[in-house]
C-alpha positions as CSV (number, residue, x, y, z in Angstrom):
1,M,-60.9,68.9,-41.1
2,K,-61.8,69.4,-44.8
3,H,-64.5,66.7,-44.4
4,F,-65.9,68.5,-41.4
5,H,-66.3,71.8,-43.3
6,D,-67.8,70.0,-46.3
7,A,-70.3,68.2,-44.0
8,M,-71.3,71.4,-42.2
9,R,-71.8,73.2,-45.6
10,Q,-74.0,70.3,-46.7
11,L,-75.9,70.4,-43.5
12,Q,-76.5,74.1,-43.9
13,Q,-77.8,73.6,-47.4
14,A,-80.1,70.7,-46.3
15,T,-81.5,72.6,-43.4
16,G,-82.0,75.7,-45.7
17,R,-84.1,73.5,-48.1
18,I,-86.0,72.0,-45.2
19,S,-86.9,75.3,-43.7
20,H,-89.0,75.9,-46.9
21,L,-90.9,72.7,-46.7
22,G,-94.1,73.8,-48.3
23,E,-97.0,71.4,-48.5
24,N,-95.1,68.1,-48.4
25,P,-92.6,68.2,-45.5
26,W,-92.1,64.4,-45.6
27,G,-90.7,64.6,-49.1
28,H,-87.4,65.8,-47.7
29,L,-86.8,62.9,-45.4
30,P,-84.9,60.7,-48.0
31,E,-82.5,63.7,-48.5
32,L,-81.9,63.9,-44.8
33,E,-81.4,60.2,-44.5
34,K,-78.9,60.2,-47.4
35,F,-77.0,63.1,-45.7
36,F,-76.8,61.4,-42.3
37,N,-75.7,58.0,-43.8
38,Q,-72.6,59.5,-45.2
39,P,-69.2,58.0,-44.1
40,F,-68.3,61.3,-42.3
41,W,-71.2,61.0,-39.8
42,Q,-70.5,57.3,-39.2
43,Q,-66.9,58.2,-38.3
44,M,-68.1,61.1,-36.0
45,S,-70.3,58.6,-34.1
46,Q,-67.1,56.6,-33.2
47,W,-65.0,59.7,-32.2
48,E,-63.8,59.7,-28.7
49,P,-62.4,62.9,-27.2
50,P,-59.2,62.4,-25.1
51,V,-59.4,63.4,-21.4
52,T,-57.0,63.2,-18.5
53,A,-58.2,61.4,-15.4
54,E,-58.2,63.8,-12.3
55,K,-54.8,63.9,-10.6
56,T,-53.4,60.8,-12.4
57,S,-50.8,61.0,-15.1
58,E,-52.5,58.5,-17.3
59,T,-54.6,59.7,-20.3
60,V,-57.6,57.6,-21.2
61,K,-60.3,58.0,-23.8
62,E,-63.7,58.7,-22.3
63,T,-66.4,56.8,-24.1
64,A,-70.1,56.5,-23.7
65,L,-69.3,53.7,-21.3
66,H,-70.0,54.9,-17.8
67,P,-70.4,51.8,-15.7
68,P,-73.2,52.2,-13.2
69,L,-72.3,51.4,-9.6
70,D,-73.9,51.1,-6.2
71,L,-72.4,52.0,-2.8
72,F,-73.3,50.2,0.4
73,Q,-72.1,51.1,3.9
74,T,-72.2,49.0,7.0
75,L,-70.7,49.8,10.4
76,G,-67.2,48.5,9.4
77,K,-67.3,48.3,5.6
78,I,-67.9,50.1,2.4
79,I,-69.0,47.9,-0.5
80,V,-68.9,49.0,-4.2
81,S,-70.8,47.0,-6.7
82,C,-70.1,48.0,-10.4
83,E,-71.6,46.6,-13.6
84,L,-68.8,45.6,-16.0
85,P,-70.1,43.0,-18.5
86,G,-67.4,41.8,-20.9
87,L,-64.6,43.2,-18.7
88,D,-61.1,42.4,-19.9
89,R,-59.8,41.1,-16.6
90,N,-56.2,42.0,-17.4
91,S,-57.1,45.6,-18.0
92,L,-58.7,46.2,-14.5
93,K,-57.0,48.7,-12.2
94,V,-58.5,49.9,-9.0
95,A,-56.9,52.7,-7.1
96,L,-57.5,54.9,-4.0
97,R,-56.4,58.5,-3.5
98,D,-56.0,59.4,0.1
99,G,-58.2,56.5,1.3
100,K,-61.4,58.2,0.0
101,K,-61.4,58.8,-3.8
102,L,-61.9,55.5,-5.7
103,Y,-60.8,55.0,-9.3
104,I,-61.9,52.0,-11.4
105,K,-60.3,51.8,-14.7
106,G,-60.3,49.1,-17.4
107,K,-61.6,48.0,-20.8
108,T,-64.6,46.0,-21.9
109,K,-64.2,43.7,-24.9
110,Q,-66.5,43.4,-27.9
111,H,-68.2,40.1,-28.6
112,D,-66.3,37.6,-30.7
113,L,-69.0,37.8,-33.3
114,S,-68.8,41.6,-33.8
115,D,-68.0,41.1,-37.5
116,F,-71.5,39.9,-37.9
117,L,-73.2,42.6,-35.8
118,I,-76.6,43.8,-37.0
119,Q,-77.6,45.9,-34.0
120,R,-75.5,47.5,-31.2
121,E,-76.9,48.8,-27.9
122,R,-74.0,48.2,-25.6
123,T,-70.8,50.2,-25.5
124,Y,-67.2,48.8,-25.5
125,G,-63.8,50.2,-24.9
126,K,-61.8,52.0,-22.2
127,F,-63.4,53.5,-19.2
128,I,-62.5,55.2,-16.0
129,R,-65.0,55.6,-13.2
130,E,-64.3,57.7,-10.1
131,V,-66.3,58.1,-7.0
132,T,-65.8,59.6,-3.6
133,L,-66.4,57.1,-0.8
134,P,-68.5,58.2,2.2
135,D,-65.7,57.3,4.7
136,E,-62.0,56.7,4.6
137,V,-61.0,53.1,3.9
138,L,-57.9,51.0,4.3
139,S,-56.0,50.5,1.1
140,N,-54.5,47.2,2.2
141,K,-57.9,45.6,3.3
142,V,-59.9,45.1,0.2
143,K,-61.7,41.9,-1.0
144,T,-62.5,41.6,-4.7
145,K,-65.0,39.5,-6.5
146,Y,-66.0,39.5,-10.2
147,R,-69.0,37.3,-11.1
148,D,-71.7,37.5,-13.7
149,G,-70.5,40.9,-15.0
150,I,-70.5,42.5,-11.6
151,L,-67.3,43.7,-9.8
152,E,-67.7,43.9,-6.1
153,L,-65.1,45.6,-3.9
154,Q,-65.4,45.3,-0.1
155,F,-63.3,47.9,1.8
156,T,-62.7,48.0,5.5
157,K,-63.2,51.4,7.1
158,G,-60.3,53.0,8.9
159,S,-57.7,55.7,8.9
160,N,-55.2,55.2,6.2
161,S,-51.5,56.0,6.5
162,D,-51.1,55.8,2.7
163,T,-51.5,59.2,1.0
164,G,-51.5,59.9,-2.7
165,L,-52.6,57.3,-5.3
166,V,-52.4,53.7,-4.3
167,Y,-53.3,50.8,-6.6
168,V,-55.3,48.3,-4.5
169,V,-56.4,45.8,-7.1
170,T,-54.5,45.1,-10.3
171,E,-56.0,41.7,-11.1
172,I,-59.1,39.6,-10.4
């Protein structure tokens, strides 16, 4: 916490000096760059606040990773297509709550060459994605496919006798 207070004090000082820019506002840019390149800010960019997934007893770290998904509905099926490039297949868990609330949980792996990284645009780590399905589905009638970084889940519509949280996919 000491580093945080020191960084905030330095930020206050830097912004105070910048507020009196005078004729050459660009002359203060090296000072700002030096300030934001300090180790404290690099650590803050990697900080992940802990959150608890709704109605599950498992705590996960929410990251910037929020895998996009598409929902499709036919007469008898609901299909979920979720982008998960680099998925650690052993970490995948898919669960249904009361046949309608879908949870997709897992972890994406960093590239093997991450030690040589020069630019990062993708995010890695643990994620949990939840979505409410438009209709109730059967927890025992799910087809799973993972190919080219896309997870596809095909659920059969129907009234479910299972209540509570039911894991429907634990491996792919």
